[in-house]
Every structure is written in structure tokens, then in C-alpha cells.
VOMARTI-988028 format. One line per 2 residues: for each residue x, y, z of N, C-alpha, C. Coordinates in Angstrom, 2 decimals, padded with zeros to 5 digits. Layout:
! residues N
X Y Z X Y Z X Y Z  ...
//
This chain:
! residues 298
000.84 -001.20 000.01 000.00 000.00 000.00 000.88 001.25 000.01  000.58 002.20 -000.86 001.38 003.42 -000.97 001.29 004.26 000.29
002.40 004.92 000.61 002.43 005.77 001.78 001.88 007.16 001.45  001.15 007.76 002.40 000.58 009.09 002.25 001.19 010.03 003.29
001.44 011.27 002.89 001.98 012.26 003.82 001.65 013.64 003.31  001.41 014.56 004.25 001.11 015.93 003.85 001.08 016.88 005.02
001.17 018.17 004.67 001.12 019.25 005.66 -000.33 019.74 005.79  -000.79 019.84 007.02 -002.16 020.25 007.30 -002.12 021.51 008.14
-002.51 022.63 007.54 -002.48 023.90 008.24 -003.74 024.12 009.05  -003.56 024.45 010.33 -004.67 024.76 011.23 -004.73 026.28 011.38
-005.81 026.86 010.91 -005.93 028.30 010.77 -007.15 028.81 011.52  -007.08 030.02 012.06 -008.26 030.58 012.72 -007.92 031.75 013.61
-008.94 032.37 014.16 -008.74 033.49 015.07 -008.24 033.00 016.43  -007.72 033.92 017.25 -007.26 033.51 018.59 -008.39 032.88 019.40
-008.01 031.87 020.18 -008.91 031.26 021.17 -010.07 030.45 020.60  -009.98 030.05 019.31 -011.05 029.20 018.77 -010.77 027.73 019.05
-009.57 027.40 019.54 -009.27 026.02 019.89 -008.30 025.31 018.96  -007.48 026.08 018.23 -006.53 025.47 017.29 -005.52 024.57 018.01
-004.93 025.09 019.08 -003.92 024.32 019.81 -004.55 023.11 020.49  -005.74 023.30 021.06 -006.46 022.18 021.68 -006.72 021.09 020.66
-007.08 021.50 019.44 -007.34 020.55 018.37 -006.10 019.76 018.02  -004.97 020.45 017.76 -003.77 019.73 017.37 -003.30 018.80 018.49
-003.32 019.28 019.73 -002.92 018.44 020.84 -003.78 017.19 020.94  -005.08 017.35 020.73 -005.99 016.22 020.79 -005.75 015.22 019.65
-005.46 015.75 018.47 -005.25 014.87 017.32 -003.98 014.04 017.44  -002.90 014.66 017.94 -001.64 013.92 018.02 -001.45 013.22 019.36
-002.30 013.56 020.35 -002.23 012.90 021.65 -001.13 013.40 022.55  -000.60 014.61 022.29 000.44 015.21 023.13 000.17 016.72 023.26
000.54 017.28 024.41 000.37 018.72 024.62 001.59 019.48 024.13  001.62 019.71 022.82 002.74 020.44 022.22 002.49 021.93 022.19
001.26 022.33 021.97 000.94 023.76 021.86 000.27 024.24 023.15  000.68 025.44 023.57 000.13 026.02 024.80 -001.36 026.30 024.68
-002.05 026.12 025.79 -003.50 026.36 025.82 -003.82 027.26 027.01  -004.21 028.50 026.74 -004.70 029.39 027.79 -005.88 030.15 027.20
-006.70 030.79 028.05 -007.84 031.57 027.53 -007.44 032.87 026.89  -006.15 033.18 026.83 -005.70 034.48 026.33 -005.16 034.35 024.90
-005.28 035.48 024.17 -004.75 035.54 022.82 -003.22 035.51 022.86  -002.63 035.20 021.71 -001.17 035.15 021.54 -000.52 034.03 022.34
-001.29 033.03 022.78 -000.65 031.89 023.41 000.30 031.23 022.43  -000.15 031.08 021.19 000.71 030.56 020.12 001.25 031.74 019.30
002.56 031.93 019.33 003.18 033.01 018.55 003.98 032.46 017.37  004.38 031.20 017.45 005.17 030.59 016.41 004.36 029.51 015.69
004.80 029.16 014.52 004.26 027.99 013.85 004.87 026.75 014.50  004.03 025.86 014.98 004.49 024.65 015.66 003.97 023.43 014.91
004.86 022.54 014.54 004.46 021.33 013.84 004.22 020.19 014.82  003.12 019.51 014.63 002.81 018.29 015.37 002.65 017.15 014.38
003.35 016.04 014.61 003.40 014.96 013.62 002.65 013.74 014.14  001.70 013.29 013.34 000.92 012.09 013.68 001.25 011.01 012.65
001.79 009.90 013.14 002.23 008.82 012.26 001.32 007.60 012.36  000.98 007.06 011.21 000.33 005.77 011.12 001.20 004.85 010.30
000.82 003.61 010.16 001.64 002.67 009.42 001.87 003.11 007.97  000.83 003.66 007.34 000.95 004.05 005.92 000.69 005.53 005.67
000.78 006.35 006.75 000.56 007.78 006.55 001.34 008.58 007.58  001.51 009.86 007.26 002.08 010.82 008.19 001.39 012.16 007.99
000.72 012.63 009.04 000.10 013.95 009.01 000.99 014.92 009.75  001.35 016.02 009.09 002.17 017.06 009.70 001.28 018.28 009.90
000.80 018.45 011.14 -000.09 019.56 011.46 000.72 020.82 011.75  000.28 021.95 011.21 000.88 023.25 011.51 -000.08 024.04 012.37
000.25 024.17 013.66 -000.54 025.05 014.53 000.00 026.46 014.37  -000.83 027.37 013.93 -000.39 028.72 013.60 -000.88 029.73 014.62
-000.23 030.90 014.69 -000.74 031.97 015.57 -002.14 032.38 015.16  -002.90 032.88 016.11 -004.23 033.36 015.79 -004.18 034.55 014.85
-005.11 034.58 013.92 -005.17 035.68 012.94 -005.54 036.98 013.66  -004.74 038.01 013.47 -005.03 039.31 014.03 -004.53 040.42 013.11
-004.97 041.63 013.36 -004.49 042.78 012.59 -003.20 043.25 013.21  -002.10 043.24 012.45 -000.80 043.58 013.04 -000.74 044.96 013.64
-000.23 045.02 014.89 -000.03 046.29 015.59 001.46 046.54 015.78  002.23 045.46 016.00 003.66 045.55 016.17 004.33 044.70 015.09
005.66 044.85 014.95 006.40 043.98 014.05 006.33 042.52 014.52  006.17 042.32 015.81 005.95 040.97 016.33 004.72 040.35 015.65
003.64 041.12 015.55 002.42 040.62 014.93 002.64 040.34 013.44  003.48 041.18 012.79 003.79 040.93 011.38 004.50 039.59 011.22
005.38 039.31 012.17 006.10 038.02 012.12 005.13 036.87 012.34  004.18 037.03 013.25 003.18 035.99 013.48 002.32 035.79 012.23
001.98 036.89 011.57 001.18 036.82 010.35 001.97 036.14 009.24  003.29 036.41 009.19 004.14 035.77 008.19 004.17 034.27 008.40
004.13 033.82 009.67 004.10 032.39 009.96 002.82 031.74 009.43  001.71 032.46 009.53 000.44 031.98 008.99 000.54 031.83 007.48
001.07 032.86 006.83 001.18 032.84 005.38 002.08 031.72 004.91  003.21 031.54 005.59 004.15 030.46 005.25 003.49 029.11 005.36
002.69 028.94 006.41 002.00 027.68 006.62 001.00 027.38 005.51  000.33 028.42 005.03 -000.61 028.24 003.92 000.11 027.90 002.63
001.31 028.44 002.47 002.05 028.25 001.22 002.48 026.80 001.01  002.79 026.08 002.08 003.23 024.70 001.90 002.16 023.67 002.32
000.93 024.14 002.51 -000.13 023.23 002.96 -000.60 022.30 001.85  -000.99 021.11 002.26 -001.70 020.17 001.38 -003.18 020.14 001.70
-003.52 020.47 002.93 -004.90 020.52 003.39 -005.03 021.71 004.35  -006.15 022.43 004.29 -006.37 023.55 005.20 -007.54 023.24 006.13
-007.30 023.39 007.43 -008.34 023.28 008.43 -008.61 024.68 008.97  -009.77 025.22 008.67 -010.16 026.52 009.17 -011.03 026.31 010.41
-010.50 026.67 011.56 -011.20 026.45 012.83 -011.95 027.71 013.23  -013.21 027.55 013.56 -014.02 028.66 014.01 -014.87 028.21 015.20
-015.72 029.08 015.66 -016.62 028.71 016.76 -017.96 029.40 016.54  -019.01 028.93 017.19 -020.34 029.50 016.97 -020.38 031.01 017.22
-020.99 031.72 016.28 -021.20 033.16 016.42 -020.03 034.02 015.97  -018.92 033.41 015.57 -017.73 034.18 015.18 -017.77 034.47 013.69
-017.60 035.73 013.33 -017.59 036.16 011.94 -016.14 036.26 011.44  -015.91 035.83 010.22 -014.57 035.89 009.64 -014.47 037.16 008.81
-013.59 038.08 009.23 -013.57 039.41 008.61 -012.26 039.72 007.86  -011.27 038.83 007.91 -010.02 039.08 007.19 -010.17 038.65 005.73
-010.52 039.61 004.88 -010.87 039.32 003.49 -009.69 038.73 002.71  -008.46 039.18 003.01 -007.32 038.69 002.24 -007.12 037.19 002.45
-007.22 036.74 003.69 -007.08 035.31 003.97 -008.28 034.56 003.43  -009.46 035.14 003.59 -010.69 034.49 003.10 -010.63 034.28 001.59
-010.17 035.26 000.85 -010.05 035.13 -000.60 -009.04 034.07 -000.98  -007.98 033.97 -000.22 -006.99 032.93 -000.51 -007.58 031.54 -000.29
-008.41 031.40 000.72 -009.06 030.12 000.98 -010.10 029.82 -000.10  -010.85 030.84 -000.50 -011.88 030.65 -001.52 -011.28 030.21 -002.85
-010.13 030.77 -003.21 -009.53 030.51 -004.52 -008.57 029.32 -004.54  -008.26 028.76 -003.38 -007.32 027.64 -003.36 -007.90 026.39 -004.01
-007.03 025.59 -004.57 -007.43 024.30 -005.11 -007.21 023.18 -004.10  -006.71 023.55 -002.92 -006.47 022.56 -001.87 -007.77 022.17 -001.19
-007.82 020.97 -000.61 -008.99 020.60 000.20 -009.08 021.52 001.43  -010.27 022.01 001.70 -010.51 022.88 002.87 -011.61 022.26 003.71
-011.35 022.15 005.00 -012.37 021.69 005.93 -012.59 022.77 006.98  -013.82 023.23 007.09 -014.18 024.19 008.12 -014.63 023.40 009.36
-013.92 023.62 010.45 -014.26 022.94 011.70 -014.99 023.92 012.61  -016.26 023.69 012.84 -017.02 024.50 013.79 -016.79 023.89 015.16
-015.89 024.49 015.91 -015.49 023.94 017.20 -016.44 024.39 018.32  -016.29 023.76 019.46 -017.08 024.09 020.67 -018.58 023.85 020.46
-018.90 022.77 019.75 -020.33 022.49 019.48 -021.07 022.10 020.76  -020.31 021.79 021.82 -020.96 021.47 023.09 -021.56 022.70 023.75
-021.31 023.90 023.18 -021.81 025.13 023.78 -023.11 025.63 023.14  -023.60 024.96 022.10 -024.82 025.43 021.43 -025.78 024.27 021.18
-027.03 024.62 020.86 -028.03 023.58 020.57 -028.03 023.27 019.07  -028.79 022.25 018.68 -028.80 021.77 017.31 -029.30 022.80 016.29
-030.39 023.54 016.57 -030.84 024.54 015.59 -029.79 025.61 015.29  -029.08 026.07 016.34 -028.03 027.07 016.13 -026.86 026.50 015.35
-026.56 025.21 015.62 -025.48 024.57 014.88 -025.82 024.44 013.40  -027.05 024.08 013.11 -027.47 023.95 011.72 -027.38 025.29 011.00
-027.68 026.36 011.71 -027.58 027.71 011.12 -026.12 028.05 010.83  -025.22 027.68 011.75 -023.79 027.92 011.54 -023.29 027.18 010.31
-023.69 025.92 010.18 -023.27 025.11 009.03 -023.77 025.74 007.74  -025.00 026.21 007.74 -025.59 026.83 006.56 -024.83 028.10 006.17
-024.47 028.91 007.14 -023.74 030.16 006.86 -022.36 029.89 006.26  -021.67 028.91 006.81 -020.33 028.60 006.29 -020.41 027.94 004.92
-021.45 027.18 004.67 -021.62 026.56 003.36 -021.82 027.62 002.27  -022.49 028.70 002.62 -022.67 029.81 001.66 -021.37 030.58 001.46
-020.63 030.77 002.54 -019.38 031.55 002.46 -018.28 030.79 001.73  -018.17 029.49 002.00 -017.14 028.66 001.38 -017.81 027.40 000.77
-018.42 027.55 -000.40 -019.19 026.46 -000.98 -018.34 025.25 -001.37  -017.05 025.43 -001.56 -016.18 024.31 -001.94 -015.55 023.59 -000.75
-015.84 024.08 000.43 -015.24 023.48 001.63 -016.17 022.43 002.24  -015.56 021.46 002.91 -016.31 020.55 003.74 -016.51 021.20 005.12
-017.61 020.90 005.76 -017.89 021.51 007.07 -018.14 020.38 008.07  -017.42 020.46 009.18 -017.53 019.40 010.19 -017.62 020.03 011.58
-018.73 019.85 012.27 -018.83 020.31 013.66 -018.01 019.40 014.58  -017.23 020.00 015.47 -016.39 019.22 016.39 -016.36 019.87 017.77
-015.86 019.11 018.72 -015.48 019.67 020.01 -014.07 019.14 020.30  -013.07 020.00 020.11 -011.69 019.57 020.35 -011.49 019.22 021.81
-012.13 019.98 022.69 -011.97 019.75 024.13 -012.49 018.38 024.55  -013.63 018.00 024.00 -014.26 016.73 024.36 -014.01 015.64 023.32
-013.16 015.96 022.32 -012.76 015.01 021.27 -013.95 014.48 020.47  -014.97 015.28 020.34 -016.15 014.89 019.57 -015.89 015.05 018.08
-016.12 013.99 017.32 -015.97 013.94 015.86 -014.51 014.01 015.40  -013.56 013.86 016.30 -012.14 013.91 015.88 -011.73 012.63 015.18
-012.32 011.50 015.54 -012.05 010.26 014.80 -012.51 010.39 013.36  -013.67 010.99 013.18 -014.21 011.22 011.84 -013.29 012.16 011.06
-012.80 013.19 011.73 -011.87 014.12 011.09 -010.59 013.42 010.67  -010.02 012.64 011.54 -008.75 011.93 011.24 -008.93 011.00 010.04
-010.05 010.28 010.00 -010.32 009.37 008.88 -010.41 010.16 007.58  -011.06 011.30 007.61 -011.20 012.12 006.41 -009.85 012.67 005.95
-009.03 013.09 006.91 -007.73 013.65 006.57 -006.83 012.62 005.90  -006.86 011.39 006.40 -006.04 010.34 005.79 -006.44 010.15 004.34
-007.73 010.19 004.06 -008.20 010.02 002.67 -007.75 011.17 001.77  -007.59 012.36 002.35 -007.22 013.53 001.56 -005.71 013.69 001.38
-004.92 012.98 002.16 -003.47 013.10 002.07 -002.97 012.64 000.70  -002.01 013.38 000.14 -001.41 012.92 -001.13 -000.45 011.75 -000.89
-000.18 010.99 -001.92 000.83 009.94 -001.81 002.21 010.59 -001.75  002.95 010.25 -000.70 004.26 010.88 -000.51 004.99 010.11 000.59
006.31 009.97 000.47 007.08 009.37 001.57 007.00 010.26 002.81  007.32 009.75 003.99 007.29 010.57 005.20 008.24 011.76 005.10
007.82 012.89 005.62 008.69 014.06 005.65 009.65 014.03 006.82  009.24 013.31 007.87 010.04 013.21 009.09 010.13 011.75 009.50
011.06 011.46 010.40 011.16 010.11 010.93 009.85 009.67 011.55  009.53 008.41 011.43 008.23 007.91 011.91 008.12 007.92 013.43
009.24 008.15 014.12 009.18 008.25 015.58 009.20 009.70 016.06  009.20 010.66 015.13 009.25 012.06 015.53 007.84 012.60 015.81
007.81 013.54 016.75 006.53 014.11 017.19 006.38 015.58 016.78  007.52 016.27 016.61 007.50 017.68 016.27 008.83 018.08 015.67
008.88 019.27 015.06 010.13 019.78 014.51 010.88 020.65 015.52  010.25 020.95 016.66 010.84 021.83 017.66 011.66 021.05 018.69
012.69 021.72 019.24 013.51 021.06 020.25 013.01 021.33 021.67  013.64 020.70 022.64 013.20 020.81 024.02 013.32 022.24 024.54
014.35 022.95 024.14 014.54 024.33 024.61 013.35 025.21 024.22  012.84 025.00 022.99 011.70 025.78 022.53 010.49 025.53 023.44
010.21 024.26 023.71 009.03 023.96 024.52 009.17 024.43 025.96  010.38 024.42 026.48 010.61 024.93 027.83 010.27 026.42 027.86
010.74 027.18 026.87 010.43 028.62 026.84 008.94 028.86 026.68  008.27 028.02 025.89 006.84 028.17 025.69 006.05 027.85 026.96
006.50 026.87 027.72 005.84 026.53 028.98 005.95 027.70 029.97  007.13 028.30 030.04 007.33 029.44 030.94 006.43 030.59 030.51
006.39 030.86 029.21 005.54 031.98 028.72 004.08 031.70 028.95  003.68 030.43 028.82 002.28 030.06 029.09 001.93 030.35 030.54
002.85 030.04 031.47 002.59 030.30 032.88 002.52 031.81 033.16  003.29 032.59 032.43 003.19 034.04 032.55 001.82 034.54 032.11
001.34 033.99 030.99 000.00 034.35 030.51 -001.08 034.03 031.54  -000.88 032.94 032.26 -001.89 032.50 033.23 -001.79 033.25 034.57
-000.61 033.76 034.90 -000.41 034.35 036.22 -000.44 035.86 036.27  -000.32 036.51 035.10 -000.29 037.97 035.09 -001.41 038.50 034.19
-001.84 039.71 034.48 -002.99 040.26 033.77 -002.60 041.49 032.95  -003.61 042.02 032.27 -003.50 043.23 031.45 -002.43 043.07 030.38
-001.62 044.10 030.16 -000.70 044.11 029.03 000.57 043.31 029.28  000.93 043.06 030.54 002.22 042.46 030.87 002.52 041.16 030.11
001.61 040.18 030.08 001.94 038.92 029.38 002.24 039.10 027.91  001.64 040.13 027.28 001.83 040.34 025.85 003.10 041.12 025.55
003.73 041.67 026.60 004.99 042.41 026.45 006.19 041.53 026.79  005.95 040.25 026.99 006.98 039.33 027.50 007.44 038.36 026.43
008.71 038.09 026.40 009.27 036.99 025.63 010.25 036.23 026.52  010.38 034.94 026.28 011.24 034.10 027.09 012.33 033.47 026.22
013.57 033.57 026.67 014.70 032.97 025.96 015.46 032.06 026.92  015.86 030.90 026.44 016.63 029.96 027.25 018.11 030.30 027.12
018.69 030.75 028.22 020.08 031.20 028.22 021.06 030.04 028.44  020.62 029.04 029.20 021.48 027.90 029.50 020.63 026.64 029.66
021.14 025.54 029.15 020.40 024.26 029.14 021.42 023.15 029.34  021.74 022.85 030.60 022.83 021.94 030.92 022.31 020.62 031.47
022.66 019.55 030.78 022.25 018.20 031.20 023.28 017.67 032.18  022.85 017.36 033.39 023.73 016.75 034.39 023.21 015.36 034.71
023.94 014.63 035.51 023.61 013.23 035.78 022.25 013.06 036.43  021.94 013.91 037.42 020.71 013.74 038.18 019.61 014.72 037.82
019.96 015.79 037.09 018.92 016.76 036.74 019.37 017.60 035.53  018.44 018.44 035.09 018.68 019.35 033.99 018.64 020.77 034.54
019.72 021.53 034.35 019.77 022.92 034.82 019.40 023.87 033.68  018.36 024.66 033.95 017.87 025.59 032.93 017.90 027.01 033.48
018.49 027.89 032.70 018.48 029.32 033.05 017.71 030.03 031.95  016.61 030.68 032.33 015.74 031.36 031.37 015.69 032.84 031.67
015.67 033.64 030.60 015.57 035.09 030.72 014.17 035.52 030.28  013.48 036.24 031.14 012.18 036.80 030.82 012.41 038.25 030.38
012.20 038.53 029.10 012.39 039.87 028.58 011.07 040.63 028.62  011.15 041.86 029.10 009.96 042.71 029.17 010.24 044.00 028.41
009.16 044.70 028.04 009.30 045.87 027.16 009.57 047.16 027.92  009.17 047.22 029.20 009.34 048.47 029.97 009.84 048.17 031.38
010.58 049.11 031.94 011.15 048.96 033.28 010.06 048.78 034.32  008.93 049.47 034.14 007.84 049.39 035.12 007.25 047.98 035.24
007.43 047.16 034.20 006.87 045.81 034.21 007.72 044.83 035.03  008.96 045.22 035.29 009.87 044.33 036.02 009.35 044.06 037.43
008.90 045.12 038.09 008.39 044.95 039.45 007.14 044.07 039.48  006.35 044.16 038.41 005.13 043.34 038.34 005.51 041.86 038.21
006.45 041.56 037.35 006.88 040.18 037.16 007.47 039.62 038.46  008.30 040.43 039.11 008.94 039.96 040.35 007.93 039.83 041.49
007.04 040.81 041.64 006.08 040.81 042.72 006.71 041.25 044.03  005.88 041.44 045.05 006.35 041.88 046.37 007.28 040.82 046.96
008.49 041.25 047.26 009.52 040.38 047.83 009.78 039.13 046.96  009.56 039.30 045.66 009.84 038.22 044.73 008.85 037.07 044.76
007.70 037.28 045.38 006.72 036.19 045.53 006.12 035.76 044.18  005.87 036.73 043.29 005.23 036.39 042.02 006.12 035.53 041.14
007.39 035.92 041.04 008.28 035.13 040.16 008.58 033.78 040.80  008.58 033.71 042.12 008.78 032.41 042.77 007.63 031.45 042.46
006.41 031.97 042.50 005.23 031.17 042.15 005.29 030.74 040.69  005.67 031.69 039.84 005.82 031.39 038.41 006.84 030.28 038.20
007.98 030.38 038.85 009.04 029.39 038.71 008.61 028.01 039.17  007.87 027.96 040.27 007.41 026.68 040.79 006.46 026.01 039.82
005.49 026.77 039.31 004.51 026.21 038.37 005.18 025.78 037.08  006.09 026.62 036.58 006.78 026.29 035.33 007.65 025.05 035.52
008.36 024.97 036.62 009.23 023.82 036.88 008.43 022.51 036.88  007.31 022.50 037.54 006.48 021.29 037.61 006.01 020.88 036.22
005.58 021.84 035.42 005.09 021.52 034.07 006.23 021.06 033.16  007.39 021.68 033.30 008.54 021.28 032.49 008.99 019.87 032.85
009.00 019.56 034.16 009.38 018.22 034.60 008.40 017.18 034.05  007.13 017.52 034.04 006.12 016.61 033.51 006.31 016.41 032.01
006.64 017.50 031.32 006.81 017.43 029.87 008.07 016.65 029.48  009.18 016.91 030.19 010.46 016.29 029.85 010.67 014.94 030.53
009.90 014.68 031.59 010.04 013.40 032.29 011.31 013.28 033.08  011.81 014.40 033.63 013.04 014.35 034.44 013.08 015.55 035.38
013.91 015.46 036.43 014.03 016.54 037.39 014.81 017.70 036.77  014.37 018.93 037.09 015.07 020.10 036.58 015.30 021.10 037.70
016.30 021.94 037.51 016.53 023.11 038.33 016.32 024.31 037.44  015.31 025.14 037.76 014.94 026.26 036.90 015.32 027.57 037.56
016.06 028.38 036.82 016.49 029.69 037.29 015.91 030.74 036.35  015.16 031.69 036.92 014.50 032.72 036.11 015.12 034.09 036.40
015.36 034.85 035.34 015.87 036.22 035.48 015.01 037.13 034.60  014.91 038.39 035.00 014.10 039.36 034.26 014.99 040.48 033.72
014.85 040.75 032.42 015.63 041.82 031.80 014.69 042.71 030.97  015.04 043.99 030.91 014.27 044.94 030.11 014.90 045.05 028.72
014.10 044.86 027.71 014.52 045.06 026.32 013.49 045.97 025.67  013.76 047.27 025.71 012.77 048.26 025.32 012.31 048.04 023.87
010.97 048.03 023.72 010.35 047.95 022.40 010.81 046.75 021.58  011.05 045.62 022.24 011.52 044.44 021.51 010.50 044.00 020.45
009.24 044.30 020.66 008.22 043.89 019.70 008.33 044.64 018.37  009.11 045.74 018.36 009.32 046.51 017.13 010.76 046.38 016.62
011.58 045.62 017.28 013.00 045.50 016.94 013.26 044.23 016.14  013.55 044.38 014.84 013.72 043.21 013.98 014.87 042.31 014.42
015.95 042.90 014.90 017.09 042.08 015.35 016.70 041.27 016.58  015.99 041.90 017.50 015.54 041.17 018.70 014.54 040.07 018.31
013.63 040.39 017.42 012.65 039.39 017.00 013.33 038.20 016.35  014.34 038.47 015.54 015.09 037.37 014.91 015.78 036.52 015.97
016.33 037.18 017.00 016.97 036.45 018.08 015.99 035.55 018.80  014.72 035.99 018.90 013.70 035.20 019.57 013.08 034.15 018.64
013.57 034.05 017.40 013.09 033.03 016.50 011.98 033.43 015.58  011.72 034.74 015.46 010.67 035.22 014.55 011.28 035.65 013.22
010.46 035.58 012.19 010.89 036.00 010.85 009.77 036.81 010.22  010.07 038.08 009.96 009.05 038.96 009.38 008.83 038.74 007.90
009.71 037.98 007.29 009.70 037.91 005.82 009.54 036.48 005.31  008.80 035.67 006.02 008.63 034.27 005.60 007.87 034.17 004.28
006.87 035.05 004.11 006.03 034.94 002.93 005.30 036.26 002.75  005.44 036.85 001.60 004.79 038.14 001.34 003.47 037.99 000.59
003.00 036.75 000.44 001.83 036.53 -000.42 000.55 037.05 000.19  000.47 037.08 001.53 -000.76 037.57 002.15 -000.68 039.07 002.36
//
């Protein structure tokens, strides 16, 4: 039997459940999940292998109107993901209107298979769901529409079966034992940033980036030194908290999650540095792994 493999782009607005969907499909928590926007800032690949197929899911940042160069880099990651896609999954939720005409036109005119996933169907009744399906069928007449609940894994088996049928014939792109294209350092920084999103409010979490400064494997544990970069001096005191209580709590929560993810004991050291206007600094963004020029097509 011929082998099938392809890239599947997961696209949608912030907080519609893209990361929850990919994590549920591959059976691992690779992408951060919080109720806040910008949880996913990078394109993250999740790889699902079967005996005769390989699905390479691209979890992309939520679609937004760029305000900073950081947002431009996030948008470039979306565009890049669409450029090499074999299948497009457009994730939405009940009551959400799609207003980005440039992306919508690209989806309308594509010759690729498109599946609209109406997520969070556990939150509405059947008549409202039928209305949602009807509206999307009019907007994207060439797309398949599938109601799902990523959180409760409803209809995900049906989705997986359909995706396998749509995959092109191709050898595996990655080793059959690989789960993602990202390394451990990347996921450690993402776990720390996720905890920041969960523990701090207002603008602070969105002004933060995390970089791994040191990653030393020792016999009994892994020593990690992470730098939390903030955009303004006034935010430093907020991250630290009174007598350092906030950053201590952050470190404890992050350490536990990192240990669970890596399956080993770690020593986590957190430091806070000010990098003024890093969200507008192309050199800093490049250092943090962003690329503003991945794709100019969108």
C-alpha cells in the first residue's frame, strides 16, 4: 500500500481552539493552551504517524490585525504555513464572523482541500449549529464542514479518517518516531511563557518573551536558566512581585510543568531583563526566533 503524507495547516482566530485541536489529534500537549490571545506566537508542527501515513499539522498563531512587528512576524508564519499546505483546516466557533478578506479570498480561490471545523459544538443547541453550518456553506461552498469539540474530542475520529483520505501519496517528511520539529529548549520557553500568561494580567503577558540562556544536562537533573524579557522597566516589578513572591510562584509552576513534559528533574532559574520595544525591533525578533519575511503573499 502506498504511503501518504502531507502538511495540514490549522488556521483561525485566537482562542477558537486550534492548539487544543492539534494536541488532541496527536495525543500530546505540544501547543500552549490558555484563555488568552497570543498563546501561540510561532508555527508549531505536530506529527501524527500511522503505518501508511504521516500527518504534519501546523498550529499557527491566531489571525489578528498587526499592531507591532511581532504581529507581522506571526502573520508571516500563517502565510508560510498556507504556502506549503496540502490541506487547510479553518477552525471557528459559533457566532464568530470571519472578517479578514485577504485570507478568506486565498481560501476561496485555493485548489487545496478545505475543511471548516465549527469547534465548541458542546456550547450550542442543534438549531443554532445547523444555522452555523448553513452560513459557512454559503461563504465557502467548496469546503467541507464538520462540527467538532476539540476539548471533548467529539468527531475527531471522523476528522482523522477524512484527513487520511485527503493526504497525497508521498514518503514521510520526518522520521516515523518524531513528534514535532521543535527542540526541548523551545518547549521549555513556551511553557514558561504560558505560565506568565496565566499568572499575570492586562498588558504584561503580551509584552513578555522568554529565551533559554542555559540548558545543561547533568547526571541527576537538567539545569535551565531562562531570561524573561519585558518591554518596559515598570513591568519588572510586576513580574517579580512583592519580595519576589510572584516570580517564585511562576518558577514553581513552570518547573512542575517542564518536569512533567520532559520526564526528568530540573533546576529552573529565572531572570528578568528589560529590552525596550523588543516587539518593534527586527534584530531582537530574529533572536527570539521570529521571521518577518517568511512569505509576502498575504
